[in-house]
N, C-alpha and C positions, 0 to 999 in steps of 0.2 A: 178634585183638582185635575187629576190625570185625564179624566173624561173631558173636561173643558178644554184642556190643552190639545188633546187628540182631535176633538171636534174642530177646534180652531185651525189645526194643521190641515185637516181634511178639507175644510172650507177654503183655506188659503191655496192649497194645491189645486182644488177645483177651479177657483178663480184664475189661477195662473194658466191652467190648461185652456180655459175658455178664452182668455186674453190672447194666448199664443195662437189659437185657432182663428180667432177674429182677425188678428194681425196678418196671418198667413193668407186668409181668404181675401183680405183687403188688398194685399200686395199683388196677389194673382189677378184679381179683377182689375186693378189699376193698370197692370202691365199687359193685359189682353187687348188686342186690337179688334175693334168692331169690324166685322166683315162688310164688304161692299154690298150694295143692293142693286137690283135691276134698275130702280129709279135713278140711282146715282150714275150708273153706266149710261142710261138714256140721256140724262142731262149733259154728260160730257160729250156724247155722240151728237147731240143736237147742235153743237157748235161747229161740227165738221161740214163745210160747204163744198169742199173739193179735196183732192189728194194733197194739196198744198197745206191743208190744216192737220193732216194725219200725225206728224211728229208731236204737236202740242197735245193732241188727243191721247196719244200713247203715254206721255208724261203724266197727264192727269189721271188716267186709270191706273197707272203704276203706283201713283201716290195713294190711291184708294186701297191697294193691296192685291191687285190683279197680277198673277204671275205668268199666265198664258191664256190664250183663247183660240177657238176655231170658229171661223165665219163661213157659213155654207151659202154658196151662190144660188142653189136651187130655190130657196124660199126666204133667205135672209136671216134664218135663225142663227143665233150665236151662243156658244157655251163659254162662259168666262170662269176661269179657275183661280183659286187662291190657296193659301196655306191650309194644311190639314184636310186635304181633299174637299175643300169647299167649292161649290159650283153654283153659279147664278145663270139661269137660262133665259135668254131673251127670245120670245116667241117669233114665229115667222112674220115678216114685214110686208110681203107682197105675194101675189099668186105665183105658183110654181113655174119655174123656167125649165126648159129642156136644155141639158148640158150636151154639147157635141161629143160624139164618141171619140173622135180623133182630136188631139190637141194641136194647136198651131202656136208653138212657143215664140217664134220670131214676131209674128203679127201681134201676139199678146204683149210682148215686151214693148213694142211700139205704142200700143194703146195705153199701157200702164204708164209709160213715161209722159204721155200727153195728159193723163189723169193727174199724175203727180205734179204737173206744172199748172194745174187748175183749169185745163181746157175742157174737161167734161165733168158733169155732175155725177153723183154716186150711182143713181139708177142707170144712167147711160153706161157707166163703167161696168156695172153688174151684168147688163145685157151683153156687153162685149165679152166679158169673161165667159159667159155661157156659150156664146158662139165660137169662142176659141178653145173650148174644152176645159176650162178651169172649173173644178168642182168646189174647191174650198181653198182657204188660206189659213195658216196657223201662225200666230204671233207668239214669240217667246220674248217676254220682257226681261228675262235674265240675260239672254244672249243678244237681245235687241235685234232680232231677225224676223223676217216675214217670209214664210215658205208657201209657195203656191203649188197645188196638187191637181192632177187630172182625176177622172172618174175611178180609175183603178188604183189610185194612191201613189202614182209616180210623181216625184218632185219635178216640177217644170222650171222653177226659178227660186233661188234663195237670195234675199236682199238684206243688207244691213239697214236698219232704221236710223235715219239721221237723228242726232241728238242736239 
């Protein structure tokens, strides 16, 4: 009789442990957010026709889990970052451009404003960035800022992203 009780207790304990492990894994999996994909980023970006569409794009990728990203003027590749060091890399979009060695911050600001008002398309804006010495921009979705940099990493402009 003692053997049957002992076996029953061991079986019950094993089942309890298995149930606890299953419940824990289920909760963990249920609460884990699926990371964004390059395809999702491209779908969101395809809706951007001018700088006027940028705030909507930012909100959409933020909802996907993007925390920040860097866009490179040279060839259009972009590195999107999320939680836990997750990165999705969008490959180059166009032939390499030459970035001017000297930046022209004032002229760049004028062209940026025109682009944000929808007066230029994205490729025109990119070519203007290159000619005015803008190498990349970095978007922080936590701070809701966009920072433009020259070739040597100097900040040229920091803007608040409209919400």
